[in-house]
Backbone of each chain as ProteinMPNN parsed JSONL, in Angstrom:
{"seq_chain_A": "XXXXXXXXXXXXXXXXXXXXXXXXXXXXXXXXXXXXXXXXXXXXXXXXXXXXXXXXXXXXXXXXXXXXXXXXXXXXXXXXXXXXXXXXXXXXXXXXXXXXXXXXXXXXXXXXXXX", "coords_chain_A": {"N_chain_A": [[55.937, -44.225, -71.319], [56.061, -41.058, -70.215], [53.218, -39.697, -68.155], [50.759, -38.128, -66.577], [48.508, -38.16, -63.989], [45.237, -37.396, -62.555], [42.699, -38.239, -60.73], [40.461, -36.962, -59.653], [37.831, -35.053, -61.39], [36.28, -33.371, -60.0], [36.246, -31.422, -57.105], [34.329, -31.174, -54.348], [34.339, -29.163, -51.594], [33.57, -27.96, -48.22], [34.129, -24.478, -46.754], [36.847, -24.212, -44.579], [37.286, -26.723, -44.283], [39.217, -29.708, -44.459], [41.698, -30.269, -47.44], [42.328, -32.422, -49.98], [44.12, -33.233, -52.757], [44.654, -35.276, -55.49], [47.333, -36.921, -57.088], [49.026, -38.794, -59.263], [51.875, -40.262, -61.019], [53.705, -41.043, -63.789], [56.938, -41.97, -64.632], [59.977, -42.479, -65.752], [62.748, -41.834, -64.807], [64.215, -39.906, -61.595], [61.6, -38.19, -60.912], [60.61, -34.649, -61.361], [58.273, -32.629, -59.913], [54.943, -30.688, -60.284], [52.771, -28.321, -58.749], [50.486, -26.349, -59.837], [48.003, -23.615, -60.008], [44.935, -22.66, -61.308], [43.275, -19.72, -61.608], [39.909, -18.801, -63.294], [39.992, -17.99, -66.645], [42.814, -17.031, -66.285], [46.377, -17.147, -65.938], [48.724, -19.667, -65.081], [49.715, -20.08, -61.919], [52.36, -21.024, -59.839], [52.223, -23.471, -57.128], [53.816, -25.032, -55.843], [57.018, -27.073, -55.85], [58.761, -30.08, -56.434], [61.665, -31.369, -56.275], [64.054, -32.715, -55.183], [65.144, -34.115, -52.109], [63.489, -33.262, -48.969], [60.816, -35.099, -48.786], [58.286, -33.667, -48.082], [56.665, -31.001, -49.078], [56.626, -27.55, -48.97], [54.344, -24.806, -49.891], [52.837, -22.167, -51.393], [50.122, -19.988, -50.236], [49.476, -21.722, -48.074], [49.419, -24.431, -48.695], [50.647, -27.728, -48.872], [52.458, -30.509, -50.216], [52.947, -33.754, -50.495], [55.355, -36.1, -51.395], [55.524, -39.327, -52.719], [57.333, -42.06, -53.353], [56.935, -44.775, -53.801], [54.492, -45.156, -53.907], [54.087, -43.588, -56.254], [52.773, -41.111, -56.237], [51.809, -37.711, -55.895], [50.432, -35.808, -53.653], [48.419, -33.027, -53.164], [47.857, -31.0, -50.474], [45.718, -29.191, -47.956], [45.0, -27.629, -44.861], [42.905, -25.996, -44.225], [40.198, -24.712, -46.055], [40.197, -21.92, -47.867], [37.523, -19.67, -49.194], [38.537, -18.365, -51.656], [40.248, -19.991, -52.733], [38.949, -21.594, -54.642], [39.346, -22.7, -58.11], [40.952, -24.366, -60.729], [43.269, -26.914, -60.381], [46.375, -28.043, -61.247], [48.692, -30.956, -61.883], [51.786, -31.795, -62.609], [54.579, -33.058, -64.436], [57.818, -32.816, -65.029], [59.735, -33.242, -68.104], [62.579, -34.307, -69.825], [63.742, -33.27, -73.346], [65.348, -33.554, -75.7], [67.24, -30.533, -76.544], [65.82, -29.461, -74.325], [63.365, -29.187, -72.288], [59.655, -30.324, -71.225], [56.751, -29.587, -69.678], [54.527, -31.815, -68.447], [51.154, -32.069, -68.12], [48.458, -33.106, -65.939], [45.082, -33.816, -65.738], [43.729, -31.961, -64.519], [42.042, -30.96, -61.655], [39.071, -29.526, -60.818], [38.359, -27.363, -58.04], [35.767, -26.301, -55.858], [34.246, -24.707, -53.652], [32.475, -24.878, -50.958], [30.43, -22.4, -49.321]], "CA_chain_A": [[55.929, -42.997, -71.663], [55.75, -39.838, -68.842], [52.133, -38.929, -67.714], [50.117, -37.694, -65.038], [46.913, -38.65, -63.863], [44.46, -36.507, -61.841], [41.785, -38.797, -61.207], [39.29, -36.539, -59.738], [37.885, -33.888, -62.308], [35.743, -31.889, -59.611], [36.013, -31.857, -55.881], [33.668, -30.102, -53.705], [34.699, -29.022, -50.005], [33.084, -26.757, -47.586], [35.197, -23.672, -46.178], [37.34, -24.403, -43.482], [37.456, -28.117, -44.186], [40.535, -30.01, -45.029], [41.623, -30.634, -48.889], [43.562, -33.413, -50.443], [44.214, -33.265, -54.319], [44.937, -36.762, -55.972], [48.004, -36.666, -58.384], [49.636, -39.977, -59.87], [52.644, -39.891, -62.214], [54.497, -42.345, -64.59], [57.776, -41.392, -64.859], [61.059, -43.843, -65.183], [63.608, -41.273, -63.859], [63.839, -38.99, -60.801], [60.477, -36.966, -61.145], [60.533, -33.426, -61.242], [57.178, -32.377, -59.823], [54.735, -29.006, -59.871], [51.549, -28.017, -58.608], [49.761, -25.315, -60.375], [46.597, -23.311, -59.558], [44.688, -21.356, -62.306], [41.924, -19.235, -61.674], [39.069, -19.056, -64.242], [40.656, -17.023, -67.5], [43.766, -16.346, -65.587], [47.365, -18.032, -66.248], [48.899, -20.468, -64.195], [50.448, -19.717, -60.763], [53.057, -22.095, -59.081], [51.904, -23.454, -55.688], [54.882, -25.361, -55.028], [57.51, -28.034, -56.542], [59.174, -30.951, -55.54], [62.836, -31.741, -57.153], [64.639, -33.842, -54.473], [65.424, -33.791, -50.463], [62.574, -33.341, -48.377], [59.654, -35.339, -49.604], [57.055, -32.916, -47.882], [57.129, -29.786, -49.357], [55.457, -26.443, -48.37], [54.096, -23.935, -50.962], [52.376, -20.63, -50.953], [48.953, -19.968, -49.608], [49.154, -22.544, -47.115], [49.49, -25.643, -49.447], [52.006, -28.477, -49.053], [52.16, -31.62, -51.042], [53.748, -34.918, -50.34], [56.001, -37.288, -52.805], [55.814, -40.784, -52.246], [57.885, -42.802, -54.387], [56.62, -46.112, -53.374], [53.025, -44.804, -54.665], [54.057, -42.771, -57.489], [52.019, -39.925, -55.83], [52.387, -36.239, -55.109], [49.181, -35.34, -53.383], [48.256, -31.768, -52.685], [47.153, -30.755, -49.291], [45.595, -27.871, -47.265], [44.493, -27.972, -43.642], [41.823, -25.216, -44.19], [40.143, -24.262, -47.383], [39.327, -20.739, -47.824], [36.557, -19.694, -50.407], [39.255, -17.852, -52.368], [40.648, -21.346, -53.22], [38.277, -22.145, -55.707], [40.131, -22.896, -59.094], [41.674, -25.615, -61.4], [44.532, -27.186, -59.788], [47.017, -28.911, -62.08], [49.749, -31.543, -61.208], [52.532, -31.757, -63.656], [55.921, -33.56, -64.318], [59.013, -32.103, -66.049], [60.241, -33.905, -68.556], [63.616, -33.303, -70.717], [63.27, -33.368, -74.397], [66.656, -32.827, -76.787], [67.83, -29.537, -75.873], [65.13, -28.387, -73.985], [62.01, -29.777, -71.418], [58.535, -29.905, -71.408], [55.683, -30.077, -68.622], [53.453, -32.575, -68.801], [50.1, -31.91, -67.312], [47.385, -33.811, -65.429], [43.927, -33.554, -66.744], [43.09, -31.009, -63.765], [40.897, -31.031, -60.585], [38.607, -28.285, -60.3], [38.098, -27.228, -56.686], [34.199, -25.728, -55.523], [34.37, -24.586, -52.39], [30.728, -24.322, -50.257], [30.362, -21.301, -47.997]], "C_chain_A": [[55.655, -42.056, -70.199], [53.915, -39.853, -69.04], [51.502, -38.633, -66.418], [48.659, -37.968, -64.754], [46.131, -38.016, -62.394], [43.164, -37.46, -61.549], [40.603, -38.306, -60.733], [38.948, -35.111, -60.437], [37.261, -32.9, -61.316], [35.735, -32.715, -58.17], [35.127, -30.669, -55.263], [33.758, -30.09, -52.14], [33.866, -27.857, -49.578], [34.35, -25.805, -46.949], [35.622, -24.134, -45.028], [37.633, -25.88, -43.649], [38.888, -28.365, -44.822], [40.498, -30.297, -46.451], [42.748, -31.658, -49.01], [43.101, -33.818, -52.063], [44.987, -34.417, -54.516], [46.461, -36.422, -57.038], [48.966, -37.928, -58.485], [50.405, -39.922, -61.062], [53.316, -41.398, -62.485], [55.582, -41.509, -65.321], [59.108, -42.37, -64.789], [62.198, -43.245, -64.484], [62.996, -40.467, -62.511], [62.61, -37.997, -61.364], [60.679, -35.662, -60.632], [59.101, -32.682, -61.268], [56.581, -31.359, -59.069], [53.283, -29.588, -59.634], [51.252, -26.79, -59.138], [48.594, -24.848, -60.128], [46.202, -22.188, -60.712], [43.13, -21.004, -61.845], [41.134, -19.003, -63.157], [39.578, -17.91, -65.436], [41.917, -16.398, -67.105], [44.848, -17.582, -66.203], [47.555, -19.014, -65.444], [49.82, -20.018, -63.023], [51.025, -21.294, -60.08], [52.674, -22.141, -57.547], [53.059, -23.931, -55.201], [55.719, -26.925, -55.993], [58.236, -28.816, -55.514], [60.637, -31.475, -56.63], [63.69, -33.136, -56.406], [64.621, -33.57, -53.031], [64.078, -34.166, -50.036], [61.362, -34.085, -48.801], [58.293, -34.653, -49.387], [57.43, -31.706, -47.936], [56.227, -28.529, -49.16], [55.476, -25.136, -49.621], [53.22, -22.668, -50.711], [50.887, -21.184, -50.59], [48.64, -21.271, -48.533], [49.098, -24.161, -47.565], [50.63, -26.354, -49.152], [51.624, -29.676, -49.961], [53.396, -32.617, -50.527], [54.243, -36.05, -51.256], [56.536, -38.689, -51.967], [56.049, -41.403, -53.274], [57.196, -43.937, -54.764], [55.033, -46.173, -53.946], [53.126, -44.035, -55.8], [53.178, -41.526, -57.352], [52.496, -38.549, -55.331], [51.38, -35.796, -54.871], [49.445, -33.806, -52.897], [47.333, -31.909, -51.558], [46.931, -29.281, -48.509], [44.765, -28.097, -46.302], [43.198, -27.262, -43.858], [41.506, -24.712, -45.299], [39.607, -23.137, -47.3], [38.302, -20.714, -49.294], [37.565, -19.269, -51.804], [40.174, -19.324, -53.268], [40.262, -21.844, -54.429], [39.122, -21.671, -56.996], [40.15, -24.05, -59.845], [42.988, -25.677, -60.865], [45.135, -28.309, -60.492], [48.162, -29.282, -61.812], [50.37, -31.503, -62.703], [53.992, -32.228, -63.253], [56.629, -33.129, -65.283], [59.552, -33.04, -66.658], [61.251, -33.467, -69.69], [63.371, -33.953, -72.211], [64.6, -32.661, -75.372], [67.498, -31.885, -75.53], [67.25, -28.847, -74.663], [64.141, -29.551, -72.52], [61.118, -29.256, -71.677], [57.514, -30.284, -70.179], [54.739, -30.632, -69.134], [52.367, -32.625, -67.768], [49.193, -33.049, -67.147], [46.202, -33.403, -66.152], [43.308, -31.771, -66.003], [42.102, -31.494, -62.558], [40.218, -29.754, -60.161], [38.171, -28.61, -58.812], [36.742, -25.885, -56.396], [34.53, -25.889, -53.97], [33.001, -23.91, -51.795], [30.958, -23.56, -49.126], [29.92, -22.029, -46.528]], "O_chain_A": [[55.04, -42.526, -69.242], [53.458, -40.039, -70.168], [51.922, -39.012, -65.325], [47.799, -37.897, -65.632], [46.584, -38.269, -61.278], [42.405, -37.326, -62.509], [39.581, -38.876, -61.116], [39.622, -34.119, -60.158], [37.495, -31.705, -61.501], [35.45, -33.891, -57.941], [35.201, -29.488, -55.605], [33.245, -31.006, -51.497], [33.507, -26.953, -50.332], [35.429, -26.332, -46.679], [34.727, -24.545, -44.29], [38.503, -26.213, -42.844], [39.55, -27.562, -45.479], [39.388, -30.59, -46.896], [43.784, -31.726, -48.347], [42.123, -34.455, -52.455], [45.959, -34.617, -53.787], [46.342, -35.438, -57.768], [49.784, -37.974, -57.566], [49.853, -39.597, -62.113], [53.418, -42.412, -61.795], [55.409, -40.686, -66.22], [59.263, -43.022, -63.756], [62.726, -43.919, -63.599], [61.795, -40.337, -62.277], [62.825, -37.128, -62.209], [60.929, -35.55, -59.432], [58.687, -32.182, -62.314], [56.934, -30.957, -57.961], [52.748, -30.635, -60.0], [52.059, -25.959, -58.72], [47.809, -25.78, -59.954], [46.846, -21.178, -60.996], [42.148, -21.742, -61.76], [41.845, -19.042, -64.16], [39.518, -16.762, -64.995], [42.157, -15.27, -67.535], [44.472, -18.618, -66.752], [46.517, -19.425, -64.925], [50.86, -19.497, -63.426], [50.378, -22.324, -59.889], [52.753, -21.158, -56.81], [53.49, -23.413, -54.171], [55.029, -27.685, -56.673], [58.391, -28.573, -54.317], [60.397, -31.938, -57.746], [63.887, -34.235, -56.926], [63.93, -32.591, -52.749], [63.492, -35.137, -50.517], [60.684, -33.261, -49.415], [57.33, -34.842, -50.129], [58.267, -31.198, -47.19], [55.009, -28.692, -49.232], [56.504, -24.668, -50.111], [53.042, -22.337, -49.539], [50.511, -22.356, -50.615], [47.485, -21.642, -48.325], [48.74, -25.016, -46.756], [51.687, -25.722, -49.14], [50.477, -29.754, -50.402], [54.535, -32.252, -50.239], [53.456, -36.834, -51.786], [57.387, -38.976, -51.125], [55.217, -41.45, -54.18], [56.862, -44.122, -55.934], [54.526, -47.216, -54.359], [52.061, -43.814, -56.375], [52.87, -40.929, -58.383], [53.401, -38.355, -54.519], [50.955, -35.152, -55.83], [50.486, -33.444, -52.348], [46.337, -32.631, -51.525], [47.797, -28.407, -48.466], [43.742, -28.721, -46.581], [42.228, -27.993, -43.656], [42.442, -24.123, -45.84], [38.53, -23.074, -46.708], [38.342, -21.535, -50.211], [37.352, -19.816, -52.886], [40.578, -19.279, -54.43], [41.019, -22.435, -55.2], [39.56, -20.522, -57.06], [39.248, -24.846, -59.584], [43.757, -24.716, -60.853], [44.615, -29.423, -60.442], [48.962, -28.408, -61.478], [49.73, -31.263, -63.727], [54.545, -31.97, -62.184], [56.144, -33.031, -66.41], [59.99, -33.92, -65.918], [60.99, -32.512, -70.422], [62.848, -35.066, -72.285], [64.71, -31.467, -75.649], [68.019, -32.12, -74.44], [67.817, -27.945, -74.046], [64.604, -30.596, -72.064], [61.083, -28.137, -72.189], [57.596, -31.443, -69.77], [54.097, -30.202, -70.092], [52.572, -33.14, -66.67], [49.094, -33.901, -68.03], [46.308, -32.675, -67.138], [42.762, -30.829, -66.578], [41.427, -32.507, -62.735], [40.689, -29.013, -59.298], [37.759, -29.696, -58.403], [36.896, -24.715, -56.744], [34.928, -26.857, -53.323], [32.559, -22.789, -52.049], [31.562, -23.943, -48.124], [29.835, -21.351, -45.504]]}, "seq_chain_B": "XXXXXXXXXXXXXXXXXXXXXXXXXXXXXXXXXXXXXXXXXXXXXXXXXXXXXXXXXXXXXXXXXXXXXXXXXXXXXXXXXXXXXXXXXXXXXXXXXXXXXXXXXXXXXXXXXXX", "coords_chain_B": {"N_chain_B": [[61.206, -10.384, -59.161], [58.629, -12.38, -60.547], [57.522, -12.255, -63.303], [55.785, -12.471, -65.775], [54.601, -11.063, -68.808], [51.719, -10.378, -71.053], [50.429, -9.502, -74.176], [47.811, -9.147, -76.483], [45.194, -8.772, -74.07], [42.891, -9.812, -74.808], [41.611, -11.118, -78.242], [40.115, -10.881, -80.954], [39.384, -12.446, -84.046], [39.401, -12.443, -87.529], [39.027, -15.387, -90.071], [40.917, -14.667, -92.178], [42.475, -13.033, -91.078], [45.607, -11.337, -89.993], [47.6, -11.603, -87.13], [49.192, -11.071, -84.188], [50.472, -12.531, -81.097], [52.021, -11.397, -78.272], [54.737, -11.614, -75.867], [56.212, -11.136, -72.968], [59.331, -11.118, -70.617], [61.531, -10.41, -67.995], [63.241, -11.529, -66.499], [65.585, -12.725, -67.033], [65.534, -14.965, -67.781], [66.379, -17.77, -70.161], [64.831, -19.428, -71.652], [61.706, -19.906, -73.525], [58.219, -20.423, -73.875], [55.622, -21.078, -75.62], [52.017, -22.314, -75.081], [49.001, -23.789, -75.768], [45.835, -23.645, -74.382], [42.656, -25.165, -74.225], [39.238, -24.719, -73.113], [38.609, -25.912, -70.031], [40.418, -27.929, -69.975], [43.921, -29.237, -69.764], [46.567, -27.265, -70.088], [48.944, -27.069, -73.378], [51.521, -27.947, -74.87], [53.223, -25.929, -77.63], [55.506, -24.76, -78.739], [58.844, -24.508, -77.877], [61.572, -22.243, -77.086], [64.981, -21.829, -77.024], [67.67, -20.152, -76.107], [67.004, -18.051, -77.815], [66.717, -19.739, -79.911], [64.468, -21.889, -81.947], [63.489, -24.705, -80.229], [61.841, -26.972, -79.605], [59.063, -28.048, -81.425], [55.727, -28.791, -81.382], [54.73, -30.219, -83.595], [53.126, -28.391, -84.418], [50.539, -26.496, -86.519], [51.189, -24.578, -89.759], [50.001, -22.389, -89.523], [50.185, -21.099, -87.355], [53.372, -19.107, -86.262], [56.018, -18.792, -84.514], [58.215, -16.464, -82.953], [61.476, -15.46, -81.858], [62.683, -12.445, -81.087], [64.61, -11.42, -79.408], [65.681, -12.138, -76.128], [64.357, -11.829, -74.279], [61.701, -11.409, -75.453], [58.873, -12.874, -76.826], [57.296, -13.787, -79.498], [54.073, -14.597, -81.323], [52.87, -15.255, -84.548], [50.067, -14.969, -85.975], [48.0, -16.605, -88.755], [45.556, -16.777, -91.117], [44.007, -18.515, -89.296], [41.712, -21.121, -87.948], [38.25, -21.51, -86.64], [38.473, -23.272, -84.733], [40.808, -22.881, -83.638], [40.444, -21.041, -81.296], [41.085, -20.307, -78.234], [42.762, -20.225, -75.027], [45.928, -18.394, -74.964], [49.146, -19.256, -73.601], [51.962, -18.059, -72.512], [55.161, -18.804, -71.284], [58.049, -18.994, -69.273], [61.413, -19.623, -68.39], [64.653, -20.508, -66.706], [67.645, -21.993, -68.216], [68.812, -25.034, -67.198], [69.739, -27.299, -67.968], [70.649, -30.662, -67.506], [68.786, -30.271, -65.699], [65.516, -30.244, -64.657], [63.483, -27.034, -64.486], [61.572, -24.115, -62.678], [59.034, -23.228, -64.614], [57.67, -20.111, -65.188], [54.554, -18.537, -65.853], [52.733, -16.538, -67.994], [49.73, -14.494, -68.1], [48.14, -15.199, -70.026], [46.622, -14.888, -73.327], [42.991, -14.322, -74.568], [42.048, -15.871, -77.209], [39.57, -15.305, -80.149], [38.505, -16.888, -82.643], [36.539, -16.22, -85.747]], "CA_chain_B": [[60.111, -10.513, -59.844], [58.442, -13.622, -61.411], [56.252, -11.709, -63.878], [55.769, -12.858, -67.556], [53.284, -10.249, -69.205], [51.34, -10.807, -72.458], [49.889, -8.473, -74.704], [46.689, -8.185, -75.768], [44.605, -10.036, -73.09], [41.785, -10.509, -75.542], [41.801, -11.035, -79.232], [38.977, -11.513, -81.816], [39.902, -11.964, -85.269], [38.659, -13.538, -88.401], [39.946, -16.325, -90.401], [41.843, -14.016, -93.134], [43.3, -11.788, -90.413], [47.018, -11.675, -89.523], [47.528, -10.927, -85.958], [50.475, -11.168, -83.396], [50.456, -12.141, -79.53], [53.25, -10.684, -77.687], [55.131, -12.114, -74.624], [57.815, -10.271, -72.463], [59.98, -11.365, -69.295], [62.859, -9.603, -67.434], [63.815, -12.353, -65.216], [66.854, -13.05, -67.402], [65.282, -16.526, -68.691], [66.663, -17.87, -71.498], [63.962, -20.242, -72.404], [60.53, -19.406, -73.444], [57.406, -21.391, -74.268], [54.247, -21.24, -76.046], [51.142, -23.382, -74.783], [47.593, -23.672, -76.142], [44.741, -24.189, -73.68], [41.064, -25.238, -74.652], [38.399, -24.622, -71.945], [38.61, -27.381, -69.266], [41.565, -28.683, -70.499], [45.3, -28.597, -69.291], [47.772, -26.346, -71.513], [49.491, -28.035, -74.818], [52.835, -27.366, -75.503], [53.366, -25.594, -78.822], [56.827, -24.37, -79.036], [59.907, -23.861, -76.912], [62.766, -21.696, -77.348], [66.238, -22.084, -75.945], [68.547, -19.33, -75.981], [66.638, -17.57, -78.845], [66.45, -20.635, -80.987], [63.634, -22.672, -81.573], [64.098, -26.214, -79.831], [60.512, -27.834, -79.617], [58.059, -27.476, -82.187], [55.045, -30.016, -81.279], [53.954, -30.442, -84.68], [51.985, -27.374, -84.738], [50.125, -26.083, -88.021], [51.974, -23.635, -89.882], [49.267, -20.99, -89.432], [51.135, -20.427, -86.029], [54.591, -18.803, -86.416], [56.87, -18.105, -83.656], [59.592, -15.681, -83.41], [61.866, -14.722, -80.8], [63.571, -11.396, -81.479], [65.67, -11.444, -78.441], [65.865, -13.186, -74.943], [63.172, -11.021, -73.401], [60.47, -11.274, -76.126], [58.351, -13.867, -77.74], [55.969, -13.451, -80.123], [53.37, -15.957, -81.942], [52.26, -14.487, -85.462], [48.591, -16.128, -86.586], [47.531, -16.253, -89.793], [44.575, -17.94, -91.441], [43.135, -19.535, -88.418], [40.599, -21.547, -88.167], [37.29, -21.525, -85.241], [38.668, -24.472, -83.635], [42.112, -22.4, -82.935], [40.027, -20.212, -80.319], [41.787, -20.863, -76.853], [43.766, -19.414, -74.1], [47.209, -19.22, -75.581], [49.717, -18.965, -72.463], [53.477, -18.035, -72.601], [56.005, -19.179, -69.827], [59.759, -18.822, -69.582], [62.127, -20.553, -67.518], [66.003, -20.792, -67.014], [67.915, -22.792, -68.722], [69.833, -25.406, -66.621], [69.842, -28.983, -68.468], [69.654, -31.578, -67.596], [68.008, -30.42, -64.636], [64.249, -29.467, -64.923], [63.331, -25.964, -63.326], [60.186, -24.007, -62.865], [58.33, -22.37, -65.551], [56.53, -19.281, -64.623], [53.277, -18.498, -66.746], [51.989, -15.022, -68.053], [48.067, -14.507, -67.843], [47.428, -15.507, -71.157], [45.846, -13.927, -74.402], [42.246, -15.176, -74.883], [41.697, -15.573, -78.597], [38.249, -15.843, -80.38], [38.252, -16.721, -84.242], [35.495, -15.696, -86.147]], "C_chain_B": [[59.803, -11.498, -60.869], [57.555, -13.195, -62.266], [56.85, -11.807, -65.581], [54.358, -12.167, -68.115], [53.079, -10.682, -71.026], [50.273, -10.01, -73.185], [48.823, -8.952, -76.034], [46.353, -9.25, -75.129], [43.633, -10.539, -74.299], [42.227, -10.138, -76.969], [40.956, -11.938, -80.162], [39.475, -11.215, -83.408], [38.977, -13.022, -86.487], [39.524, -14.247, -89.372], [40.8, -15.799, -91.568], [42.343, -13.257, -92.346], [44.679, -12.249, -90.252], [46.936, -10.857, -88.467], [48.677, -11.64, -85.198], [50.206, -11.137, -81.923], [52.007, -11.882, -79.346], [53.517, -11.39, -76.383], [56.452, -11.688, -74.119], [58.112, -10.946, -71.01], [61.291, -10.804, -69.124], [63.245, -10.177, -66.519], [65.25, -13.059, -65.87], [66.827, -14.568, -67.618], [65.507, -16.32, -70.083], [65.669, -19.011, -72.452], [62.266, -19.869, -71.981], [59.424, -20.278, -74.047], [56.026, -20.521, -74.638], [53.141, -22.29, -75.559], [49.616, -22.857, -75.323], [46.882, -24.315, -75.17], [43.158, -23.889, -73.905], [40.466, -25.181, -73.365], [38.207, -25.952, -71.194], [39.637, -28.511, -69.507], [42.86, -28.229, -70.235], [46.064, -27.983, -70.566], [48.448, -27.662, -72.317], [50.586, -27.255, -74.713], [52.948, -27.178, -76.663], [54.651, -25.392, -79.146], [57.535, -24.245, -77.73], [61.129, -23.289, -77.749], [63.473, -21.625, -76.564], [67.156, -21.062, -76.431], [68.311, -18.72, -77.539], [66.371, -18.423, -80.101], [65.36, -21.865, -80.818], [64.099, -24.639, -81.081], [63.019, -27.246, -79.865], [59.541, -27.252, -80.732], [57.073, -28.836, -82.137], [53.957, -30.013, -82.132], [52.547, -29.559, -84.904], [51.489, -26.849, -86.345], [51.0, -24.886, -88.488], [51.268, -22.329, -90.022], [49.576, -19.92, -87.989], [52.565, -20.478, -86.72], [55.129, -18.186, -85.393], [57.648, -17.477, -83.968], [59.863, -15.141, -81.929], [62.828, -13.961, -81.213], [64.633, -11.337, -80.581], [65.231, -12.261, -76.926], [64.791, -12.949, -74.437], [61.866, -10.963, -74.063], [60.432, -12.449, -76.936], [57.05, -13.295, -78.343], [55.132, -14.668, -81.317], [52.592, -15.133, -83.281], [50.946, -15.652, -85.795], [48.264, -15.747, -87.761], [46.662, -17.293, -90.584], [43.81, -18.629, -90.509], [42.092, -19.832, -88.616], [39.417, -21.52, -86.771], [38.109, -22.407, -84.263], [40.182, -23.794, -83.062], [41.615, -21.46, -81.657], [40.185, -21.171, -78.896], [42.216, -19.822, -76.05], [44.866, -19.645, -74.428], [48.086, -18.563, -74.313], [51.132, -18.823, -72.914], [54.17, -18.28, -71.102], [57.252, -19.039, -70.423], [60.04, -19.564, -68.198], [63.799, -20.392, -67.604], [65.998, -22.144, -67.862], [69.348, -23.585, -68.112], [69.934, -27.035, -67.04], [71.142, -29.557, -67.939], [68.598, -31.349, -66.74], [66.757, -29.47, -65.328], [64.027, -28.017, -63.811], [61.961, -25.407, -63.66], [60.096, -22.989, -63.773], [57.707, -21.401, -64.848], [55.609, -18.622, -66.065], [52.871, -17.05, -66.775], [50.458, -15.452, -67.712], [47.38, -14.831, -69.132], [46.631, -14.627, -72.22], [44.504, -15.148, -74.91], [41.899, -15.077, -76.613], [40.435, -16.225, -79.201], [38.57, -15.868, -81.995], [36.926, -16.917, -84.801], [35.302, -16.447, -87.659]], "O_chain_B": [[60.463, -11.582, -61.905], [56.487, -13.783, -62.096], [57.823, -11.413, -66.223], [53.243, -12.641, -67.9], [53.876, -11.087, -71.873], [49.176, -9.93, -72.633], [49.65, -9.193, -76.914], [46.817, -10.378, -75.293], [43.709, -11.715, -74.658], [42.982, -9.186, -77.163], [40.962, -13.167, -80.24], [39.834, -10.134, -83.875], [38.21, -13.969, -86.313], [40.669, -13.834, -89.557], [41.534, -16.686, -92.005], [42.932, -12.402, -93.007], [44.944, -13.446, -90.358], [46.442, -9.73, -88.501], [49.066, -12.74, -85.589], [49.807, -10.106, -81.383], [52.927, -12.128, -80.125], [52.527, -11.781, -75.764], [57.535, -11.835, -74.685], [57.159, -11.283, -70.306], [62.091, -10.736, -70.058], [63.662, -9.532, -65.557], [65.903, -13.858, -65.2], [67.825, -15.289, -67.637], [65.189, -15.44, -70.883], [65.809, -19.299, -73.641], [61.724, -19.66, -70.895], [59.891, -21.006, -74.923], [55.561, -19.553, -74.037], [53.591, -23.423, -75.731], [49.224, -21.692, -75.258], [47.146, -25.5, -74.965], [42.571, -22.811, -73.814], [41.15, -25.595, -72.429], [37.701, -26.941, -71.725], [39.566, -29.71, -69.238], [43.122, -27.036, -70.385], [46.025, -28.31, -71.752], [48.462, -28.847, -71.982], [50.58, -26.044, -74.494], [52.817, -28.243, -77.268], [54.954, -26.069, -80.128], [56.975, -23.943, -76.676], [61.558, -23.75, -78.807], [63.132, -21.403, -75.402], [67.428, -21.34, -77.599], [69.192, -18.834, -78.391], [65.903, -17.958, -81.14], [65.334, -22.635, -79.858], [64.849, -25.447, -81.628], [63.337, -28.397, -80.164], [59.328, -26.044, -80.832], [57.448, -29.859, -82.711], [52.762, -29.89, -81.864], [51.432, -29.853, -85.336], [52.312, -26.917, -87.258], [51.532, -24.207, -87.61], [51.787, -21.334, -90.529], [49.364, -18.743, -87.698], [52.974, -21.379, -87.453], [54.814, -17.008, -85.224], [58.079, -17.564, -85.118], [59.089, -14.644, -81.112], [63.836, -14.476, -81.696], [65.732, -11.176, -81.112], [64.27, -13.03, -76.968], [64.122, -13.916, -74.073], [60.908, -10.531, -73.423], [61.356, -12.983, -77.549], [56.134, -12.621, -77.872], [55.779, -15.455, -82.008], [51.687, -14.362, -82.962], [51.008, -16.881, -85.816], [48.197, -14.535, -87.962], [46.994, -18.473, -90.689], [42.918, -19.366, -90.929], [41.336, -19.159, -89.317], [40.03, -21.51, -85.704], [38.296, -22.108, -83.083], [40.635, -24.268, -82.02], [42.551, -21.113, -80.937], [39.675, -22.247, -78.584], [42.058, -18.638, -76.347], [45.249, -20.813, -74.381], [47.792, -17.414, -73.983], [51.462, -19.599, -73.811], [53.683, -17.948, -70.021], [57.547, -18.974, -71.616], [59.291, -19.941, -67.297], [64.213, -20.12, -68.731], [65.123, -22.964, -68.139], [70.504, -23.201, -68.29], [70.249, -27.86, -66.182], [72.284, -29.098, -67.937], [67.561, -32.005, -66.841], [66.814, -28.507, -66.092], [64.348, -27.998, -62.623], [61.244, -25.868, -64.548], [60.857, -22.023, -63.813], [57.136, -21.761, -63.818], [56.148, -18.322, -67.13], [52.689, -16.411, -65.739], [50.104, -16.504, -67.18], [46.159, -14.731, -69.261], [46.016, -13.643, -71.806], [44.673, -16.274, -75.378], [41.472, -14.015, -77.067], [40.143, -17.393, -78.945], [38.883, -14.806, -82.535], [36.203, -17.786, -84.313], [34.338, -16.165, -88.37]]}, "name": "protein", "num_of_chains": 2, "seq": "XXXXXXXXXXXXXXXXXXXXXXXXXXXXXXXXXXXXXXXXXXXXXXXXXXXXXXXXXXXXXXXXXXXXXXXXXXXXXXXXXXXXXXXXXXXXXXXXXXXXXXXXXXXXXXXXXXXXXXXXXXXXXXXXXXXXXXXXXXXXXXXXXXXXXXXXXXXXXXXXXXXXXXXXXXXXXXXXXXXXXXXXXXXXXXXXXXXXXXXXXXXXXXXXXXXXXXXXXXXXXXXXXXXXXX"}
């Protein structure tokens, strides 16, 4: 069955430090992978996505992610974190179902930023 | 414009009330989704509409009744809810390009409290 694992529940980094959020997926076919960010009480905003092609994808707000098929991973990175990046981050894989598709989300990683 | 709007932002209702949540998008998307999100958890898919027809119902209790009156609107009718139904309800929309998986765009959500 398809699944997404985000092994880190919380991560704390200092402002200006680099960031890596881990995501591992289980999916039989070529995965369609997403990273979303959610500020408290808000909806989800798409940071970036991987469908095919270049395995290093660039997103908004200076984020990037690298798809590694051999490791079943799609880790999110940012070279220098800003205080406004504090939020919940969700990794997701798209899975087709009959005449539609669904997103399977990981449990999320909460990012805290130290001043 | 990648905007999905949801009204109301907040809703408090008693267990005997009937209320509705509304979602609207004008991106020409023909798939629309309802998710439920409890605190500190990822979103859980409830319903998917594709071309205004219900295509996925994730075994949601009948006290939740979705409706898609046209390609831009999605409603969620609520009746006889339980306190455990209190959550953030998120709407999303996407194109339909099956079998490809495409990006879902989320609204800001409706925060529901059932007393």
